[in-house]
C-alpha positions as CSV (number, residue, x, y, z in Angstrom):
1,M,-70.8,88.0,-49.8
2,D,-70.2,89.6,-53.3
3,K,-67.3,87.1,-55.3
4,K,-66.1,90.8,-56.9
5,K,-61.9,91.2,-56.8
6,I,-60.7,93.5,-54.3
7,F,-56.8,94.6,-54.6
8,V,-54.9,94.4,-51.3
9,K,-51.2,94.9,-51.2
10,T,-49.6,91.7,-49.7
11,D,-46.5,92.0,-49.1
12,G,-45.4,95.9,-49.9
13,Y,-44.1,95.4,-53.3
14,C,-47.1,93.1,-55.0
15,T,-50.0,93.6,-55.6
16,S,-53.0,90.3,-55.1
17,A,-56.1,89.8,-56.5
18,I,-58.5,88.4,-53.7
19,T,-62.5,87.9,-53.4
20,E,-63.6,90.2,-50.6
21,E,-64.5,86.9,-49.4
22,R,-61.0,86.1,-48.7
23,F,-60.1,89.2,-47.6
24,Y,-62.1,88.8,-44.9
25,L,-61.4,85.7,-43.5
26,Y,-57.6,87.2,-43.5
27,L,-58.1,90.3,-41.6
28,H,-60.0,88.1,-39.2
29,S,-57.6,85.5,-39.2
30,K,-55.4,88.6,-38.5
31,I,-57.5,90.0,-35.5
32,Y,-58.6,86.7,-34.1
33,P,-55.3,84.5,-33.9
34,L,-56.3,80.4,-34.3
35,R,-56.3,79.4,-30.7
36,M,-56.2,75.8,-30.6
37,T,-55.3,72.5,-27.9
38,S,-52.9,70.8,-30.2
39,Y,-50.9,67.5,-30.4
40,I,-48.1,65.6,-32.3
41,F,-48.2,62.1,-31.9
42,L,-46.1,58.8,-32.9
43,N,-48.6,55.2,-32.3
44,Q,-48.0,51.8,-32.0
45,V,-44.0,52.4,-32.9
46,H,-41.7,49.4,-32.8
47,F,-38.4,48.7,-32.2
48,F,-36.2,45.4,-30.6
49,A,-34.1,46.5,-28.1
50,H,-32.7,45.0,-24.5
51,H,-33.9,46.4,-21.6
52,G,-35.2,43.7,-18.8
53,V,-33.7,42.8,-15.4
54,G,-33.3,39.4,-16.3
55,G,-30.6,38.7,-17.8
56,Q,-31.7,36.8,-20.7
57,E,-33.8,39.6,-21.3
58,T,-30.4,42.2,-21.7
59,I,-28.6,39.2,-23.9
60,A,-32.0,38.5,-26.1
61,G,-34.3,41.1,-26.6
62,N,-37.1,41.8,-27.4
63,D,-39.9,43.8,-28.8
64,F,-41.2,47.4,-27.6
65,I,-43.7,49.5,-28.8
66,I,-44.5,52.9,-28.2
67,D,-47.1,55.4,-28.2
68,L,-46.2,59.0,-27.4
69,R,-48.1,61.8,-27.6
70,L,-46.4,65.5,-26.9
71,K,-48.5,68.8,-26.5
72,T,-47.4,71.5,-28.4
73,D,-49.1,74.8,-29.9
74,I,-49.2,73.9,-33.7
75,A,-50.9,77.2,-35.2
76,R,-48.1,78.9,-36.5
77,A,-48.0,76.0,-38.2
78,A,-51.0,75.6,-39.5
79,E,-50.7,79.5,-40.6
80,T,-47.8,78.9,-42.6
81,D,-47.1,75.6,-43.5
82,D,-43.8,75.9,-42.2
83,V,-41.9,72.4,-40.5
84,A,-39.8,75.1,-38.4
85,N,-43.1,76.2,-37.2
86,T,-43.6,72.9,-35.1
87,V,-42.2,70.4,-33.4
88,S,-41.1,67.1,-36.1
89,Y,-42.6,64.3,-35.4
90,A,-39.5,63.2,-37.5
91,D,-36.6,64.7,-35.2
92,V,-38.5,62.9,-32.6
93,Y,-38.6,59.7,-33.8
94,E,-34.8,60.2,-33.9
95,A,-34.5,61.4,-30.5
96,V,-36.7,58.4,-29.3
97,K,-34.9,55.7,-31.6
98,E,-31.5,57.0,-29.3
99,E,-32.7,56.6,-26.1
100,M,-34.2,52.9,-27.4
101,A,-31.4,52.0,-28.8
102,I,-29.6,52.3,-24.4
103,P,-29.8,49.3,-22.4
104,S,-31.7,49.4,-19.5
105,K,-32.8,47.2,-16.1
106,L,-36.3,48.8,-16.0
107,L,-38.7,50.4,-18.6
108,E,-39.4,53.0,-16.0
109,H,-35.6,54.7,-16.4
110,V,-36.0,54.4,-20.4
111,C,-39.4,56.5,-19.9
112,G,-37.7,59.0,-17.7
113,R,-34.7,58.6,-20.8
114,I,-36.7,59.8,-23.1
115,V,-39.2,62.1,-21.2
116,K,-36.0,64.5,-20.4
117,R,-34.8,64.2,-23.7
118,L,-37.9,65.7,-25.1
119,F,-38.4,68.3,-23.2
120,H,-34.7,69.6,-23.8
121,D,-34.5,68.9,-27.4
122,F,-38.3,70.5,-28.5
123,P,-38.7,72.9,-25.9
124,A,-42.2,74.0,-27.3
125,V,-43.4,70.6,-26.0
126,E,-45.3,71.5,-22.9
127,S,-46.7,67.5,-21.6
128,I,-45.5,64.1,-22.8
129,D,-47.8,61.5,-23.2
130,L,-45.8,58.1,-23.2
131,K,-46.6,54.4,-23.3
132,L,-44.1,52.2,-23.3
133,S,-45.2,48.3,-23.7
134,K,-42.5,45.0,-23.7
135,R,-44.4,42.5,-25.7
136,N,-44.3,39.0,-25.0
137,P,-42.4,39.7,-21.2
138,P,-41.0,36.4,-19.9
139,M,-42.7,35.9,-16.6
140,G,-45.1,32.8,-17.4
141,A,-48.1,35.0,-18.1
142,D,-50.6,34.7,-21.2
143,L,-50.9,38.6,-22.0
144,D,-49.3,40.3,-25.1
145,A,-47.8,43.3,-23.1
146,A,-46.6,44.2,-20.3
147,G,-45.3,47.9,-19.4
148,V,-45.5,51.8,-18.0
149,E,-47.5,55.0,-19.2
150,V,-46.3,58.6,-17.8
151,H,-47.6,61.4,-18.0
152,C,-45.5,64.4,-17.5
153,D,-45.7,68.4,-17.7
154,R,-42.9,70.7,-18.5
């Protein structure tokens, strides 16, 4: 395409000069909006918490790791560059941190609370993949971690 400039009224008040190629891309994006499968994720988030069936686990605590993937449409944020048009992973982290601070016997219970909280706080989330691992669990086995993994759809 020719690189000559064309003039376009962008907001009703201002006139901008752009190349024909950029104008074509702009029009194409309005006619054919961006469609994608997209996810927000937090990987290997470390927490110290007091979850466990044994009394010693709830007293001494343990290290936990969370991997989280949230399906959500980020197309609007990709166009606008505005955090208001997406799910903020900083806000997701704060919600997970609050749920991890509440002691529970079972990791299944912790996962259930986290999923419910995220679906409640973030209506744009369509599905959640959550893996919660307890580092070096006290069960007499030589392993790095044990845990629970869930997939939930809204």
